[in-house]
C-alpha positions as CSV (number, residue, x, y, z in Angstrom):
1,M,49.7,246.8,138.9
2,T,50.5,243.1,139.4
3,S,52.2,242.9,135.9
4,R,54.4,245.8,136.9
5,L,55.5,244.1,140.1
6,V,56.3,240.9,138.2
7,I,58.4,242.8,135.6
8,A,60.2,244.7,138.4
9,S,60.9,241.5,140.2
10,R,62.3,239.8,137.1
11,L,64.5,242.8,136.4
12,S,65.8,242.9,140.0
13,A,66.6,239.2,139.8
14,A,68.5,239.7,136.5
15,V,70.5,242.5,137.9
16,A,71.4,240.5,141.0
17,C,72.8,237.7,138.8
18,F,75.0,240.0,136.7
19,T,77.0,242.3,139.0
20,L,79.4,245.0,137.9
21,L,82.7,244.5,139.5
22,C,84.7,247.7,139.9
23,L,87.3,246.2,142.2
24,S,88.3,242.6,142.6
25,G,89.0,241.0,146.0
26,P,91.7,238.5,146.7
27,A,91.6,235.5,144.3
28,T,92.1,231.9,145.3
29,A,93.5,231.1,141.9
30,A,95.5,232.9,139.3
31,M,93.3,234.8,136.9
32,R,94.1,235.0,133.2
33,W,92.1,236.5,130.3
34,R,91.4,234.9,126.9
35,T,89.9,236.7,123.9
36,L,86.1,236.4,123.8
37,E,84.6,235.9,120.3
38,T,81.5,237.9,119.3
39,T,78.3,236.4,117.9
40,V,77.2,239.6,116.1
41,D,79.5,242.6,115.5
42,L,79.8,245.7,113.2
43,G,83.3,244.8,111.9
44,E,86.8,245.4,113.1
45,T,89.1,248.4,113.4
46,C,92.9,247.9,113.3
47,L,94.9,250.0,115.8
48,T,98.7,250.2,116.2
49,V,99.5,249.9,119.9
50,D,103.1,250.1,120.9
51,G,104.1,249.2,117.4
52,R,101.8,246.1,117.3
53,Q,98.6,245.8,115.3
54,V,95.5,244.9,117.3
55,N,92.0,244.4,116.1
56,Y,89.1,246.1,118.0
57,K,85.4,245.8,117.4
58,R,83.4,248.9,116.5
59,L,80.7,249.9,118.9
60,D,77.5,251.7,117.9
61,P,74.9,253.7,119.9
62,E,72.0,251.6,118.6
63,E,73.2,248.2,117.2
64,P,74.9,246.2,119.9
65,V,77.8,243.9,119.6
66,V,76.5,240.6,120.8
67,I,78.4,238.0,122.8
68,R,77.0,234.6,123.8
69,I,78.7,233.2,126.9
70,R,78.2,230.6,129.5
71,G,78.6,231.5,133.2
72,P,79.5,231.7,135.9
73,R,82.3,233.8,134.5
74,K,83.8,237.3,134.6
75,V,84.0,239.4,131.4
76,K,86.5,242.2,130.8
77,I,85.8,244.9,128.2
78,I,88.6,247.2,127.2
79,C,87.7,250.2,125.1
80,R,89.1,253.4,123.5
81,Y,87.7,256.5,121.9
82,L,88.9,257.2,118.4
83,F,89.7,260.8,117.8
84,E,89.0,262.6,114.5
85,P,92.2,264.1,113.1
86,N,91.1,267.7,114.1
87,E,89.9,266.8,117.6
88,Q,91.9,268.0,120.7
89,G,91.5,267.8,124.4
90,R,89.8,265.2,126.5
91,R,86.8,263.3,125.1
92,G,84.2,261.1,126.7
93,F,81.9,258.2,125.9
94,T,79.3,256.1,127.7
95,L,79.6,252.3,127.6
96,H,76.3,250.3,128.0
97,V,76.1,246.6,128.7
98,A,72.9,244.6,128.7
99,I,72.5,240.9,129.5
100,D,69.5,239.0,128.2
101,G,68.0,242.4,127.3
102,A,68.3,243.9,130.8
103,Q,70.8,246.8,131.1
104,I,73.2,246.2,133.9
105,L,75.9,248.8,133.2
106,S,76.1,252.4,132.0
107,K,79.6,253.8,132.6
108,V,81.0,257.1,131.5
109,F,84.7,257.3,130.5
110,R,86.9,260.2,129.6
111,G,90.4,260.3,128.2
112,S,93.1,262.1,126.2
113,R,94.5,261.2,122.9
114,Q,97.5,258.9,122.9
115,N,99.9,259.6,120.0
116,D,101.5,256.2,120.2
117,V,98.0,254.5,119.6
118,F,96.4,255.2,116.2
119,L,94.6,253.7,113.3
120,C,96.8,251.3,111.4
121,G,98.6,253.3,108.7
122,E,97.0,256.6,109.8
123,E,99.1,258.3,112.5
124,A,97.1,261.4,112.2
125,T,94.1,259.5,113.7
126,P,95.0,258.7,117.3
127,A,93.1,256.8,119.9
128,G,92.4,257.7,123.5
129,D,93.4,256.1,126.8
130,L,92.5,252.5,127.4
131,R,89.5,252.1,129.7
132,R,88.2,248.9,131.4
133,A,84.9,247.6,132.6
134,Y,84.1,244.2,134.3
135,V,80.8,242.3,134.5
136,T,80.1,239.0,136.1
137,V,77.8,236.5,134.3
138,G,75.6,234.1,136.3
139,D,75.1,230.4,135.8
140,G,74.0,229.1,132.3
141,W,74.1,230.6,128.8
142,H,73.5,234.4,128.4
143,E,73.8,237.1,125.7
144,L,75.7,240.3,126.3
145,G,74.8,243.3,124.2
146,V,77.4,246.1,124.2
147,T,76.9,249.6,122.8
148,A,78.7,253.0,123.3
149,I,77.8,256.6,122.7
150,A,80.5,259.2,122.0
151,T,79.6,262.3,124.1
152,E,80.8,264.8,121.5
153,Q,79.3,262.8,118.6
154,Q,82.4,263.1,116.5
155,G,84.7,260.2,117.1
156,A,83.9,256.5,117.4
157,V,84.4,253.9,120.2
158,V,86.1,250.5,119.8
159,A,86.4,247.6,122.2
160,R,87.9,244.2,122.8
161,F,86.4,241.5,125.0
162,F,87.9,238.9,127.2
163,R,86.7,236.1,129.5
164,E,88.4,234.9,132.7
165,T,90.1,231.6,133.1
166,K,91.3,230.5,136.5
167,T,94.4,228.5,136.9
168,P,94.8,226.7,140.3
169,P,97.9,228.1,142.1
170,A,100.8,225.8,142.2
171,K,101.7,224.5,145.6
172,L,105.2,225.8,146.5
173,V,107.6,224.1,148.9
174,S,110.9,225.3,150.4
175,Y,114.1,224.3,148.5
176,A,117.4,224.2,150.3
177,P,120.5,225.8,148.6
178,E,123.9,224.1,148.5
179,Q,126.0,227.1,149.3
180,Y,125.2,230.1,151.5
181,A,126.7,232.2,154.3
182,G,124.5,231.1,157.1
183,V,121.0,230.3,158.4
184,T,118.8,232.6,160.5
185,Q,115.4,232.6,162.0
186,I,112.8,235.4,161.4
187,Q,110.1,235.7,164.2
188,F,106.9,237.6,163.3
189,E,104.5,239.3,165.8
190,S,101.9,236.7,164.7
191,G,104.1,234.0,166.3
192,N,105.2,232.4,163.0
193,S,108.9,231.7,162.6
194,F,110.7,230.9,159.3
195,S,114.2,229.8,158.4
196,Y,116.0,232.1,155.9
197,Y,119.5,231.6,154.3
198,T,121.9,234.5,154.4
199,F,124.3,235.5,151.6
200,T,126.8,238.2,150.9
201,P,128.8,239.5,147.9
202,E,131.6,237.0,148.9
203,L,129.3,234.1,149.6
204,P,126.4,234.0,147.1
205,L,123.3,231.9,147.4
206,T,123.8,228.8,145.2
207,C,121.6,225.9,144.3
208,E,121.2,223.2,141.6
209,V,117.8,222.6,140.1
210,T,116.4,220.2,137.5
211,G,114.0,222.0,135.0
212,P,111.7,222.8,133.5
213,T,110.5,224.7,136.6
214,K,110.3,228.2,138.1
215,L,112.0,229.2,141.3
216,T,110.4,231.9,143.5
217,V,113.0,233.5,145.7
218,W,111.9,235.7,148.6
219,T,114.7,238.1,149.7
220,R,115.1,240.5,152.6
221,L,117.8,243.1,153.0
222,D,119.5,243.3,156.4
223,F,119.2,246.6,158.2
224,D,121.5,247.6,160.9
225,H,120.5,250.4,163.3
226,T,122.4,253.1,161.4
227,M,120.6,252.6,158.1
228,H,117.7,254.6,156.9
229,K,114.2,253.2,156.9
230,S,114.3,252.8,153.1
231,Q,117.3,251.3,151.4
232,P,118.0,250.3,147.7
233,Y,119.7,247.1,146.9
234,T,120.6,245.2,143.8
235,L,120.8,241.4,143.2
236,E,122.1,239.5,140.2
237,A,120.9,236.1,139.1
238,V,123.5,234.0,137.3
239,I,122.4,230.8,135.6
240,D,124.9,228.2,134.5
241,G,127.7,230.7,134.8
242,D,126.0,233.4,132.7
243,P,124.5,236.6,134.1
244,W,120.7,236.3,133.5
245,Q,119.1,239.3,135.1
246,T,119.7,242.1,137.5
247,F,117.0,243.0,140.1
248,H,116.7,246.5,141.6
249,Y,114.7,246.8,144.8
250,N,113.9,249.6,147.3
251,A,113.4,247.9,150.7
252,K,111.9,249.2,153.9
253,K,112.4,247.9,157.4
254,E,110.0,245.1,158.4
255,E,108.3,246.5,161.5
256,A,106.6,243.3,162.5
257,A,109.5,240.9,162.6
258,V,113.0,240.3,164.1
259,Y,115.9,238.0,163.7
260,T,115.8,235.8,166.9
261,D,119.6,235.1,166.7
262,R,120.7,238.6,165.5
263,P,119.1,241.3,167.7
264,D,121.4,244.0,166.3
265,V,120.0,243.6,162.8
266,L,116.4,244.0,161.4
267,P,115.0,242.3,158.4
268,G,113.7,244.3,155.4
269,K,110.4,243.9,153.7
270,R,110.1,240.8,151.5
271,M,110.9,241.2,147.8
272,T,110.1,238.5,145.2
273,M,112.3,237.2,142.4
274,E,111.1,234.7,139.8
275,L,113.6,232.5,137.8
276,P,112.1,230.4,135.0
277,L,114.4,227.5,134.2
278,G,114.4,225.3,131.1
279,K,114.8,221.6,130.7
280,G,117.9,220.0,132.2
281,R,120.1,220.5,135.3
282,H,121.0,224.1,136.1
283,R,123.2,225.9,138.6
284,V,121.7,229.1,140.0
285,E,123.6,231.8,141.9
286,I,122.1,234.8,143.4
287,R,124.6,237.6,144.2
288,C,124.2,240.8,146.2
289,V,125.8,243.6,144.1
290,R,124.8,246.7,146.0
291,P,125.2,248.3,148.5
292,E,128.8,247.5,149.3
293,G,129.1,244.9,152.0
294,C,125.4,244.0,151.8
295,C,123.9,241.0,153.6
296,V,120.6,239.5,152.4
297,T,118.4,236.7,153.6
298,A,116.5,234.5,151.2
299,M,114.0,231.6,151.0
300,I,113.8,229.6,147.8
301,R,110.4,228.2,146.8
302,I,109.7,225.6,144.1
303,P,106.5,224.0,142.8
304,A,106.0,220.8,144.8
305,K,105.4,218.8,141.6
306,D,108.9,219.7,140.4
307,V,110.8,218.4,143.4
308,R,112.8,215.4,142.3
């Protein structure tokens, strides 16, 4: 009886250290994924995905693919069912993940065949929808064992593995433009107030910036009281005199903010535009293209380290 309690206690502790994450909460740093190498595997299967060849690891019901990894870290597993040429309809499989010999995940997936994803050189052998699972590894070195069982026992299952890397978010500061139509204040119900620059088709928002850097531009469409609650608008970014990209937005009225100096106009929800700039000095213009006679407010943000 005592030995059973000890085993149960150890298993509970292991499961507590390695938690399945179905949904991720807000992150304090930008998360990126890097390919995770396997220690033991059963070979690779080449798939053509959107015209690009990608190597997946084959999964087996009995022999696990083994990955040695140091935590704390999150691991992402993406997997697909490989259809036999004569298979139709939806197919399922069960993904199993164990850490240090203790199973911590058993997840059932189902999906349909995707005709644009298939075995390299064999379009008649398609793969199914991409499915994802996440696990979190505790402190120290651990071994993951990954297996999969195809429900119909016909096709196979393949997977790729990734580990998270966190990049500290860059501190952004406001950057003042050189040309604009005016300055306005937006007051939020929370009590916060921010200065935004207005621009129109006749008076675009213009600034000069030294790169390399990336501008983050927050824009809000002005709504008068005759406009619908939802309104499309189009902006064009021009860099060094050449059109760079057109941005299409569908804005809604911001219910929790007002312009303190323009009570007859309401701000729209904030939309984000990102402009990567190469080395050297650049002139950036942001123009409002549609609707006719549009007026937009904007705030330009730039990484603090790039302010010169």
